[in-house]
Backbone bond lengths (Angstrom), bond angles and torsions (degrees), N, CA, C in turn:
res aa  C-N    CA-C-N  psi(-1)  N-CA   C-N-CA  omega(-1)  CA-C   N-CA-C  phi
1 X - - - 1.493 - - 1.517 108.89 -
2 X 1.394 114.81 157.16 1.429 122.59 -178.12 1.455 108.81 -121.76
3 X 1.321 116.21 156.28 1.522 120.37 179.26 1.478 109.76 -78.90
4 X 1.341 115.51 171.93 1.451 124.78 177.39 1.497 113.74 -61.89
5 X 1.333 114.38 -36.84 1.535 119.38 -179.31 1.551 109.02 -67.15
6 X 1.350 116.43 -43.91 1.460 116.61 178.81 1.519 112.72 -69.27
7 X 1.364 117.52 -34.85 1.400 123.28 176.51 1.588 111.90 -62.08
8 X 1.313 113.96 -41.37 1.507 117.87 -179.60 1.501 107.29 -71.34
9 X 1.321 121.40 -40.83 1.465 122.61 176.34 1.469 112.59 -54.99
10 X 1.419 112.70 -51.60 1.481 114.57 -179.49 1.548 113.68 -62.14
11 X 1.323 114.77 -36.51 1.464 118.16 -177.94 1.550 111.60 -64.91
12 X 1.344 113.26 -43.06 1.473 115.48 177.64 1.545 112.09 -67.23
13 X 1.309 119.23 -34.53 1.462 120.61 179.07 1.521 111.04 -70.67
14 X 1.377 120.16 -35.21 1.417 124.08 176.66 1.578 111.61 -68.42
15 X 1.422 113.94 -38.29 1.444 116.63 173.79 1.474 113.07 -60.86
16 X 1.250 120.54 -43.31 1.487 126.13 177.59 1.492 111.10 -65.77
17 X 1.365 119.14 -44.53 1.411 121.44 -177.09 1.476 114.33 -67.55
18 X 1.375 115.53 -34.73 1.465 122.68 -178.73 1.584 112.09 -89.62
19 X 1.342 115.77 -0.93 1.471 118.04 178.18 1.503 112.06 56.81
20 X 1.355 117.05 42.87 1.389 123.06 -170.97 1.619 113.03 -61.07
21 X 1.375 110.84 -43.32 1.426 114.92 -175.95 1.603 112.38 -63.58
22 X 1.375 112.14 -45.53 1.526 112.30 174.99 1.531 114.45 -64.54
23 X 1.284 118.66 -32.36 1.411 122.97 175.83 1.539 112.70 -64.82
24 X 1.355 114.26 -39.19 1.452 118.23 179.90 1.530 111.54 -70.20
25 X 1.372 116.62 -37.91 1.429 121.74 175.79 1.520 111.53 -60.49
26 X 1.394 112.70 -42.74 1.525 119.70 -179.34 1.544 108.10 -61.44
27 X 1.345 117.82 -48.52 1.468 122.08 -178.92 1.519 107.76 -59.45
28 X 1.309 118.93 -48.08 1.464 121.61 -179.40 1.486 111.39 -57.01
29 X 1.291 118.69 -42.97 1.456 122.11 179.99 1.541 114.56 -60.91
30 X 1.344 111.96 -48.61 1.450 116.26 179.87 1.554 114.00 -68.84
31 X 1.334 117.75 -33.37 1.365 121.05 177.12 1.495 111.94 -68.46
32 X 1.348 117.40 -35.29 1.425 121.49 176.31 1.504 111.09 -65.07
33 X 1.374 117.84 -39.06 1.468 121.87 -179.54 1.498 107.89 -67.50
34 X 1.303 121.31 -33.96 1.472 125.69 -179.30 1.443 114.75 -75.15
35 X 1.375 118.08 -18.34 1.542 122.42 -169.43 1.453 112.42 -60.92
36 X 1.333 117.42 -58.08 1.427 122.07 -168.28 1.586 112.11 -73.85
37 X 1.385 122.24 -37.02 1.446 118.53 171.56 1.524 110.27 -60.75
38 X 1.301 116.56 -38.49 1.526 118.14 179.85 1.487 112.85 -66.64
39 X 1.377 117.48 -38.43 1.530 119.96 174.56 1.441 110.80 -63.90
40 X 1.410 121.46 -42.29 1.429 123.88 -179.33 1.555 108.33 -63.19
41 X 1.304 116.79 -36.06 1.495 121.81 -178.94 1.478 107.87 -64.80
42 X 1.305 117.17 -47.43 1.507 125.54 -178.63 1.495 108.05 -61.11
43 X 1.315 118.88 -44.51 1.488 121.47 -171.21 1.541 105.91 -74.95
44 X 1.342 120.57 -34.91 1.470 121.47 179.26 1.567 108.13 -69.27
45 X 1.274 122.08 -37.28 1.392 122.50 179.49 1.513 107.29 -70.14
46 X 1.334 118.28 -45.15 1.474 120.52 -176.33 1.528 110.21 -60.91
47 X 1.257 119.35 -30.40 1.497 120.74 -177.05 1.486 112.43 -69.02
48 X 1.350 118.96 -13.22 1.469 119.74 179.91 1.624 108.59 -85.91
49 X 1.336 118.75 -12.66 1.434 122.00 -176.40 1.485 111.46 -109.65
50 X 1.353 119.25 140.57 1.544 119.11 -178.60 1.497 108.40 -83.96
51 X 1.374 119.53 72.66 1.460 121.47 178.66 1.479 105.85 -93.62
52 X 1.420 114.94 124.02 1.391 121.51 -179.69 1.535 111.50 -70.99
53 X 1.337 116.66 132.08 1.429 124.01 174.79 1.508 110.21 59.73
54 X 1.320 118.70 29.75 1.500 121.73 -178.74 1.558 108.47 -63.00
55 X 1.304 116.83 -44.71 1.452 120.68 -177.70 1.554 110.72 -61.32
56 X 1.361 115.93 -40.98 1.439 119.16 179.19 1.523 110.82 -64.98
57 X 1.245 116.78 -39.61 1.483 124.93 179.95 1.510 111.00 -62.17
58 X 1.298 118.75 -46.38 1.466 121.24 176.51 1.479 113.78 -63.88
59 X 1.340 114.85 -42.38 1.429 120.45 -177.85 1.650 108.57 -62.19
60 X 1.332 109.76 -45.81 1.528 117.40 -179.02 1.548 109.36 -62.92
61 X 1.285 117.30 -41.15 1.478 121.59 178.23 1.497 113.26 -62.27
62 X 1.367 115.03 -44.36 1.460 119.72 -173.50 1.562 111.98 -85.54
63 X 1.263 119.18 -15.50 1.442 125.12 -172.56 1.608 114.51 -57.07
64 X 1.313 117.00 -36.96 1.515 116.37 175.78 1.478 116.42 -67.83
65 X 1.351 119.12 -22.01 1.519 122.65 -174.08 1.460 110.00 -119.45
66 X 1.273 124.91 1.33 1.428 126.28 -168.56 1.539 109.77 -125.09
67 X 1.390 119.73 129.26 1.467 120.70 177.56 1.552 112.65 -59.91
68 X 1.316 117.14 148.41 1.467 120.55 -173.85 1.620 110.39 -60.86
69 X 1.266 119.36 -33.29 1.557 120.90 179.78 1.547 106.48 -65.36
70 X 1.312 119.26 -41.95 1.479 121.83 178.33 1.467 111.24 -62.35
71 X 1.308 116.55 -45.36 1.500 121.92 179.33 1.473 109.98 -60.01
72 X 1.331 118.26 -44.23 1.435 120.18 179.84 1.501 109.70 -63.63
73 X 1.306 119.97 -39.77 1.485 121.10 178.37 1.418 109.29 -60.76
74 X 1.425 119.18 -51.64 1.422 121.59 -176.70 1.553 112.87 -61.30
75 X 1.307 117.15 -36.17 1.445 118.07 174.16 1.482 116.04 -64.37
76 X 1.311 115.84 -38.34 1.427 119.17 173.33 1.499 113.60 -65.47
77 X 1.231 119.09 -41.30 1.454 123.05 177.38 1.568 113.23 -68.50
78 X 1.245 116.28 -32.30 1.440 118.78 177.26 1.538 112.28 -71.52
79 X 1.357 114.45 -37.46 1.426 118.87 174.37 1.487 113.89 -67.93
80 X 1.361 118.43 -35.85 1.458 123.99 179.22 1.504 108.86 -70.82
81 X 1.390 120.27 -43.81 1.400 120.73 179.49 1.500 113.65 -66.88
82 X 1.287 120.57 -36.61 1.465 124.12 -179.84 1.529 111.37 -68.78
83 X 1.316 115.36 -19.67 1.538 120.50 178.03 1.498 114.63 -97.41
84 X 1.335 115.70 3.25 1.522 115.19 -173.55 1.489 106.67 -138.47
85 X 1.341 115.68 173.46 1.405 125.13 173.67 1.474 109.76 -69.27
86 X 1.322 124.08 119.23 1.468 126.39 -173.32 1.455 114.90 -102.01
87 X 1.372 118.82 11.23 1.474 122.05 -177.31 1.529 108.57 -58.75
88 X 1.351 115.12 -49.33 1.491 114.66 -176.72 1.439 116.38 -64.52
89 X 1.364 112.93 -41.59 1.465 117.92 178.89 1.473 110.89 -65.83
90 X 1.347 115.11 -38.53 1.488 115.30 -179.38 1.575 111.69 -64.55
91 X 1.330 116.67 -38.58 1.421 119.40 179.56 1.583 110.72 -64.26
92 X 1.405 114.60 -44.16 1.495 119.84 179.78 1.570 105.19 -65.68
93 X 1.298 117.99 -38.73 1.472 115.76 -178.46 1.486 113.95 -70.44
94 X 1.326 118.27 -35.22 1.468 116.85 174.73 1.537 111.12 -66.93
95 X 1.281 118.17 -46.75 1.487 119.80 -176.95 1.498 111.13 -63.15
96 X 1.350 116.92 -44.37 1.470 121.85 178.81 1.538 111.45 -67.27
97 X 1.296 117.48 -42.05 1.475 118.44 177.30 1.490 114.85 -63.97
98 X 1.329 117.80 -44.18 1.426 120.27 -177.01 1.482 109.52 -68.28
99 X 1.407 118.22 -44.91 1.481 118.09 -179.54 1.507 111.92 -64.55
100 X 1.349 117.91 -49.94 1.447 118.30 -175.66 1.553 111.60 -68.93
101 X 1.290 116.04 -37.64 1.523 117.69 179.71 1.493 110.08 -72.70
102 X 1.309 119.56 -29.97 1.480 120.31 174.93 1.515 110.14 -66.20
103 X 1.312 116.04 -36.39 1.496 113.60 176.51 1.546 110.89 -66.84
104 X 1.305 114.12 -30.30 1.565 116.36 179.73 1.561 104.10 -71.57
105 X 1.319 119.40 -37.55 1.439 120.46 -178.84 1.522 112.06 -68.74
106 X 1.361 117.95 -31.50 1.433 120.96 176.68 1.560 107.15 -65.77
107 X 1.265 117.39 -39.78 1.468 119.66 176.54 1.485 112.85 -64.29
108 X 1.362 115.77 -37.24 1.444 120.63 175.22 1.606 111.05 -65.51
109 X 1.291 115.51 -38.04 1.490 121.65 177.61 1.534 108.83 -58.66
110 X 1.352 115.12 -48.84 1.474 122.25 -177.71 1.560 106.54 -62.10
111 X 1.325 115.73 -42.72 1.491 117.42 -173.98 1.616 108.55 -68.93
112 X 1.324 114.48 -38.55 1.455 114.50 -179.83 1.435 113.26 -71.02
113 X 1.320 118.10 -32.87 1.498 121.47 175.17 1.533 107.95 -63.92
114 X 1.299 117.88 -39.99 1.483 120.10 176.46 1.500 110.47 -64.21
115 X 1.303 116.30 -41.18 1.535 119.71 -177.60 1.581 108.34 -67.13
116 X 1.313 119.03 -34.04 1.410 121.25 175.36 1.503 114.92 -80.27
117 X 1.298 115.82 -11.39 1.435 119.75 -179.92 1.571 112.66 71.33
118 X 1.319 117.65 36.55 1.454 122.03 -179.25 1.547 108.30 -124.35
119 X 1.334 112.07 164.25 1.478 121.26 176.51 1.543 110.65 -98.67
120 X 1.287 120.35 141.96 1.376 123.82 175.19 1.543 111.11 -74.77
121 X 1.320 117.65 118.02 1.460 120.78 -178.15 1.562 112.71 -111.61
122 X 1.299 113.00 -1.97 1.558 114.44 -178.73 1.595 106.70 -82.38
123 X 1.349 114.34 152.90 1.458 117.00 177.14 1.524 108.59 -66.42
124 X 1.398 115.79 154.18 1.346 125.57 -178.29 1.527 114.00 -52.07
125 X 1.343 115.02 -44.90 1.506 121.74 -179.53 1.506 111.90 -62.64
126 X 1.316 115.32 -37.31 1.499 117.52 179.40 1.514 109.39 -68.96
127 X 1.341 115.75 -38.07 1.442 118.15 179.20 1.548 110.94 -65.42
128 X 1.353 117.46 -38.36 1.379 120.07 178.58 1.468 113.90 -67.35
129 X 1.451 116.14 -37.69 1.419 119.49 178.37 1.592 111.12 -68.51
130 X 1.289 112.91 -41.19 1.511 115.47 173.00 1.526 113.50 -58.71
131 X 1.364 116.83 -39.28 1.524 120.06 177.89 1.482 107.53 -65.78
132 X 1.355 121.70 -42.50 1.451 121.63 -175.81 1.478 109.44 -67.37
133 X 1.413 119.60 -42.58 1.400 121.04 178.83 1.536 110.67 -62.87
134 X 1.378 118.92 -42.54 1.484 117.35 174.83 1.530 113.84 -61.89
135 X 1.422 110.16 -35.63 1.493 113.62 179.66 1.569 109.91 -58.14
136 X 1.255 115.93 -48.27 1.465 119.04 -177.01 1.612 111.08 -67.36
137 X 1.331 112.05 -38.74 1.473 114.66 176.43 1.480 113.92 -61.93
138 X 1.310 116.36 -43.91 1.414 124.59 175.56 1.442 113.88 -59.96
139 X 1.373 115.52 -44.58 1.458 120.51 177.89 1.513 109.92 -59.75
140 X 1.281 118.89 -42.97 1.469 121.44 179.45 1.485 113.28 -59.93
141 X 1.340 114.80 -53.53 1.466 116.16 179.14 1.478 117.91 -64.36
142 X 1.407 113.19 -37.58 1.485 117.54 177.66 1.513 112.06 -69.25
143 X 1.379 118.83 -37.77 1.416 122.66 -179.96 1.516 112.86 -69.06
144 X 1.405 116.96 -34.60 1.430 118.61 174.30 1.486 110.48 -70.18
145 X 1.261 120.65 -43.07 1.502 122.34 -177.23 1.570 106.98 -71.20
146 X 1.324 119.75 -35.30 1.476 119.29 178.16 1.504 108.98 -68.36
147 X 1.315 121.20 -37.46 1.449 125.13 178.27 1.487 109.08 -66.79
148 X 1.264 118.49 -41.55 1.519 121.88 177.57 1.508 110.90 -57.16
149 X 1.272 115.03 -43.38 1.514 121.09 -178.97 1.550 108.94 -69.21
150 X 1.295 117.98 -49.74 1.446 116.86 -173.02 1.488 116.74 -85.74
151 X 1.294 118.01 -33.85 1.426 122.27 -178.70 1.561 114.43 -104.36
152 X 1.382 112.33 -4.40 1.486 115.76 -179.72 1.513 115.53 -54.15
153 X 1.310 120.82 -48.61 1.462 121.79 -177.79 1.497 109.76 -64.31
154 X 1.323 117.71 -44.10 1.500 120.11 177.19 1.496 115.73 -56.94
155 X 1.386 111.27 -44.56 1.477 119.47 -179.66 1.542 109.79 -65.39
156 X 1.370 115.08 -43.72 1.472 119.79 -179.80 1.522 111.30 -61.02
157 X 1.329 120.06 -39.61 1.403 123.15 179.75 1.562 110.08 -68.76
158 X 1.300 116.05 -39.44 1.417 120.40 -178.66 1.548 110.70 -66.86
159 X 1.367 118.11 -43.32 1.467 120.91 177.15 1.498 111.25 -68.00
160 X 1.277 121.92 -38.51 1.388 127.63 178.36 1.500 110.93 -61.80
161 X 1.360 119.14 -44.50 1.516 121.46 -179.04 1.555 109.92 -74.23
162 X 1.370 115.93 -35.39 1.480 120.16 -175.59 1.484 108.65 -70.82
163 X 1.299 119.92 -46.72 1.526 122.07 -170.28 1.504 110.08 -105.21
164 X 1.374 119.09 2.78 1.499 121.48 177.00 1.497 111.18 65.38
165 X 1.296 119.40 41.82 1.443 124.27 -176.02 1.539 114.01 -77.59
166 X 1.433 112.33 -27.25 1.457 113.75 177.23 1.535 113.63 92.87
167 X 1.270 115.91 167.23 1.483 122.18 -172.82 1.614 110.55 -70.89
168 X 1.326 118.44 -22.44 1.393 117.86 178.39 1.570 112.51 -64.64
169 X 1.369 113.36 -40.32 1.465 120.44 174.72 1.454 111.05 -56.37
170 X 1.362 117.53 -47.91 1.460 121.14 -177.81 1.462 114.24 -57.75
171 X 1.424 112.25 -51.49 1.448 114.54 178.37 1.544 115.06 -65.45
172 X 1.314 117.14 -30.41 1.486 117.19 176.88 1.522 109.21 -68.91
173 X 1.265 117.28 -42.56 1.454 119.98 178.58 1.512 111.98 -58.87
174 X 1.391 115.35 -48.13 1.457 119.97 -175.67 1.593 110.62 -66.49
175 X 1.305 116.04 -22.57 1.468 118.46 178.32 1.548 109.29 -83.60
176 X 1.298 114.19 -43.43 1.494 119.54 -171.89 1.573 110.13 -77.07
177 X 1.348 121.02 -18.32 1.405 121.67 -178.67 1.443 109.99 -65.20
178 X 1.323 120.65 -34.38 1.520 120.27 -178.01 1.444 114.20 -67.83
179 X 1.430 122.03 -50.62 1.460 120.42 175.54 1.520 112.79 -62.54
180 X 1.335 117.13 -34.56 1.432 119.00 176.16 1.512 116.02 -62.10
181 X 1.413 113.35 -43.26 1.450 119.26 177.56 1.564 108.45 -67.34
182 X 1.282 119.55 -39.91 1.460 119.71 173.58 1.490 116.50 -58.35
183 X 1.347 112.21 -40.69 1.458 118.25 -179.31 1.542 111.41 -70.10
184 X 1.331 119.00 -32.12 1.443 122.69 176.60 1.564 110.04 -66.33
185 X 1.354 114.32 -46.94 1.459 117.68 -178.00 1.457 112.62 -66.15
186 X 1.367 117.83 -35.56 1.461 122.24 179.07 1.514 108.90 -67.22
187 X 1.387 118.49 -42.02 1.340 120.26 177.09 1.515 116.53 -59.50
188 X 1.376 115.27 -41.13 1.399 123.97 177.75 1.534 111.12 -62.28
189 X 1.323 118.40 -42.22 1.474 121.02 176.02 1.438 112.58 -66.34
190 X 1.379 116.37 -41.91 1.432 121.67 176.30 1.528 112.21 -54.84
191 X 1.402 115.92 -40.87 1.515 118.05 179.12 1.527 108.31 -63.38
192 X 1.279 121.88 -36.42 1.427 124.21 -177.92 1.559 108.45 -68.78
193 X 1.356 118.21 -40.37 1.411 121.90 178.99 1.510 113.59 -65.29
194 X 1.412 114.67 -27.81 1.468 120.04 -176.36 1.564 110.44 -88.86
195 X 1.338 117.11 -40.32 1.404 118.22 -173.46 1.544 116.22 -94.55
196 X 1.303 113.24 -24.97 1.486 116.24 -172.03 1.574 112.94 -70.25
197 X 1.324 117.90 -55.04 1.489 116.99 -179.04 1.568 113.90 -65.24
198 X 1.298 115.03 152.05 1.445 121.64 -179.65 1.532 107.62 -87.26
199 X 1.326 116.94 63.81 1.493 123.64 -172.93 1.573 109.69 -139.33
200 X 1.282 115.56 143.73 1.429 123.37 172.12 1.448 112.59 -82.55
201 X 1.335 120.89 117.29 1.476 123.07 -173.81 1.543 107.46 -149.64
202 X 1.298 112.03 162.61 1.485 119.07 -179.11 1.468 104.67 -84.64
203 X 1.320 117.34 147.52 1.465 123.43 174.02 1.576 112.21 -77.21
204 X 1.282 115.82 126.08 1.404 121.45 174.18 1.518 108.65 -125.33
205 X 1.347 114.61 124.21 1.465 118.20 -168.54 1.582 113.77 -57.84
206 X 1.284 115.40 -49.69 1.471 119.84 176.31 1.549 105.55 -135.55
207 X 1.384 114.28 124.48 1.438 123.04 -178.00 1.555 108.53 -103.63
208 X 1.258 116.69 159.90 1.509 121.54 175.86 1.513 111.18 -59.66
209 X 1.340 114.51 -37.17 1.487 118.63 178.10 1.519 113.55 -62.18
210 X 1.422 115.19 -41.27 1.414 120.64 179.20 1.537 112.24 -66.36
211 X 1.343 116.43 -36.55 1.431 120.97 179.49 1.516 108.03 -68.34
212 X 1.318 119.87 -45.22 1.458 122.32 179.53 1.518 112.16 -66.35
213 X 1.307 116.97 -34.06 1.566 119.06 177.15 1.462 106.81 -69.89
214 X 1.271 124.15 -34.48 1.448 124.20 -176.56 1.573 109.27 -69.71
215 X 1.344 113.53 -43.27 1.509 113.21 -177.27 1.518 111.37 -87.46
216 X 1.294 120.12 -18.88 1.466 122.93 -179.49 1.527 110.39 -144.24
217 X 1.388 115.54 85.19 1.443 118.84 -175.43 1.539 112.98 -57.39
218 X 1.340 113.81 132.34 1.489 121.08 175.53 1.454 112.88 -138.60
219 X 1.319 114.27 146.19 1.476 115.57 -173.29 1.555 109.58 -87.02
220 X 1.261 118.36 -10.25 1.536 117.42 -174.50 1.482 108.83 -157.07
221 X 1.346 122.86 133.33 1.449 124.64 169.58 1.490 106.01 -140.88
222 X 1.367 115.30 150.99 1.459 120.63 -173.81 1.510 110.19 -79.15
223 X 1.331 120.60 -35.03 1.397 124.99 -177.41 1.543 109.38 -124.57
224 X 1.374 117.97 85.44 1.405 120.72 -173.23 1.510 114.86 -60.42
225 X 1.279 119.79 -28.87 1.429 123.06 -177.89 1.528 112.84 -105.15
């Protein structure tokens, strides 16, 4: 075993050797670029479904982490999209989100390769295709989990009234939607850990690293699995 002083010294040395701070800045930059196209994509899709108070739910969810001016802008855009034909915006949102987010996934691939201590040997076009495939997979899992959290209560009430399932079904749905959403996000992150690095490894459905990343988002970890 080693003491705390030696552990701290090694940690600082590894952070410097792996260029963690610059990698974290790179990931933050790409994720920021991917944020607004992804939000437009989500809003355009949501406008096709008659979800009650969907705009209010999104604003309430984002209010703790989003500046008021940005929330006001998003609210206006949601109202505008819901009152217009969203086909063009949806197409732009898909293309912008996939391209911007795939750039972020390329940065994640490079970071995971650094974490594993390996060199990327795949051609650049294959890396980009993997990044785009992971982007669409992540978008699916995150959209489903986000929909469960925002529209779950409304959907539970609708199903309960339509099929006469009663209040117990509503409460059960509202409770189970949270672990299910957590499971979906953990699975999506696990897919990134498996397919992103240029390493041969066994598939594990849910890893401790994916669970930690779901509950406590971090831009970099030394041992993802």
